[in-house]
N, C-alpha and C positions, 0 to 999 in steps of 0.2 A: 378624388376628382380626376376625370380623364384628361389626357393631354389635349384632346380636342376642346374640352371645356376651358382648360387653362389658356389655350390659344385664343379662344373667343373673348375671355376676360381681358387678356392683355391687349387685344386689338380694340376692345371697347374703351379701355383706359387710355390708350394712345389716341383714339379718336376724340375723346372728351378733352384731352390735353390740347390737341390741335384746335378744337373749337373754342376753348377758353382762351388760348393764346390769341386767336383772331379777335375774340370779343374784347379782350383787354386793349388790343390795338385800336379797335373801333372807338372805344370810350376814351382812350388816351389821346387820340388824334382828332376826334369829332365831337366828343362830349357824351354824357350819359343818355341824352335824348336821342342820339343816333343809334343806340343799341337795339337792333331788331334781329329776328331770325334770318331775314334775307341779307342783312349787312354782314352777319357772321358767316353765312354760307358763302357769300362772295369773297370775303376776306380769307377764308380757309380753303377756297376752291373746292367746295363739296356741294352736294345737293341740299336744297332746302329741307327735304325730308330727313336727311341725316341730322340736321340741327334740331328739328322738332321731335325726332325720336328720342334724343338724349335730354332735351329740355323742352317739354311740351308747352309750357306757358312762358310768357315774357318774364313773369315774376321768378320762375325757376332759373331762367337764364341770367337775370340781373343778380340774384343772390349768389349764384355760382361764380359769376364774373367777379363780383366784389370780393368774395372769399379767395378766389384764385389769385387775384392781383395782390391782395393783402398778405396772403400766405407766402407768396414768392419773396416779397420784401422781408417778411417776418422771419422766415427760415434762414435767409442769408444773414440777417442781423444776429439771430440766435447762434449760428455757427461761429460768427466773429466773437461773440461774448464768451462762448464755450472755450475758444482757443486762448482767451486772456483770463481764464478763471483764477489763475494764481497771481494775477496783478490787478486787483480791483481799482487801483489808482489810475489805470489806463482807460477806465470807462469814459470819462469826459471827452478825451481826445478821440476815442473810438467812435463815440456818438457824433462828434463833430465831423469826422472824416466820412462816416457812413451817410449822414444827411446830405453832405456835399455831393457824394456819389449818387444819391437818389435824384438830385435835381440836374445832374449832368448825364451820367452813363445810364441811369435807370429812369429817365424822365417820363417815358410813356407809362410805365407801371405806376409811378408816383402820381401822375396826373389822373390816371384811371381811378386810383384809390380815392383821391380827393373829389373827383367828379361824383363818385358813388357816395361819399360822405355827405356831400351837399344834397344829393338826391334823397338821402335818408330823411331830410326835413320834410319831404313831400310824400315819402313812401315808408310808413311805419314798419312794413315787413322787412325792410333792410336793417332796422335797428338792432336786432339780435346779432347780425353779422358784424356790425360796427362794434358792438359791445364786446363780442368775443375777441376781435382783433385788438381792441384797447386793453383788455385784460391780459392778453398774451404778452404784449409789450410791457405792461406794468409789472408782470411777474419777473421779467428779466431785470427791471430796474429796482425792484423792491429791496433786495438785499443791500444795495448800495445806498438808497435814500432812507431806509429804515422803517417804512410803513407803506401799507397799500394806498392810503390816502395821498401820501406824498408822491408815490409812484404814478398814480392816476393824474395828479396835477402836472407832473413833469411830462407825462405822455401827451396831455392836452396842449401844453406849452410847446412841445416839440412839433406837434402837428401844425400849430399856428405859425411857427417859424418856417417850416418847410413850405406851407401854403403861400406865405409871403414871398419866399424865394422863388416859387414857381411862377409868380406874377411877372410878366415881362418888364424889365427895368434895366436899361443899358448901364446905369450907374452902379448897379449892384452885381457882384460876382460871387461865386461859391465861397470865397475866402470870408466874406461877411457872415454867411450862414455857419461855416465851420467854427469861427470864433464865437458867435453868439450861442450856439448849441453847447460848445465846450464849456463856456462860462456858466451857462444855466445849470448844466448837470453838476458841475463842480460845486456850485453854491448850495445844492441840495444834499450834499454828502452828509450822511448821518454821523454825528460825532461819537455816538456809542452804538455799536452793533447790538441788535436784539439778542436776548439770551437764546442759545441753541442755534443761532443762525451762522452759516458760513457764507462767505461771498460767492455769488453767482450760482446758488443752488436753485 
């Protein structure tokens, strides 16, 4: 591949990243119903044609936005899990700290993900994206909790706790979420590792 082609690919990827970052902000700040090509163009300070070139339909844009927001959160969590691979007992507190981080420092991303999860109830095309994100999180938890079923249960419970914490309530602070998540994950610890498994694989 020529240097010119490489440069075009890199510019295209950078433009898609710019557009999806703007799309996540739109959804996180205004809700999934506010996601339009025009709103993304305005948020990214680019032409409408630039958005429709990369994401011709609103369905394309919605799916890409959902995956982008979920992947940013998921990749950050995976990196944390990888760094604690030798200390599986650290997982409950790590999950507690990370979810508290989501509802404070990463609130826009978190709200965007949950806006899109709710939109999945009205848009079956978003279902595969949600399923993929759920399975990715469950795979990180599975070695600790002992089975895929348990990991998916914990994944769903974590989502419920984070969603509750994202609901405005002056009486609730991130310490509540941190403690609740830490306790939940600790309770699901598998007493006997599965044969052939090593923590955090």
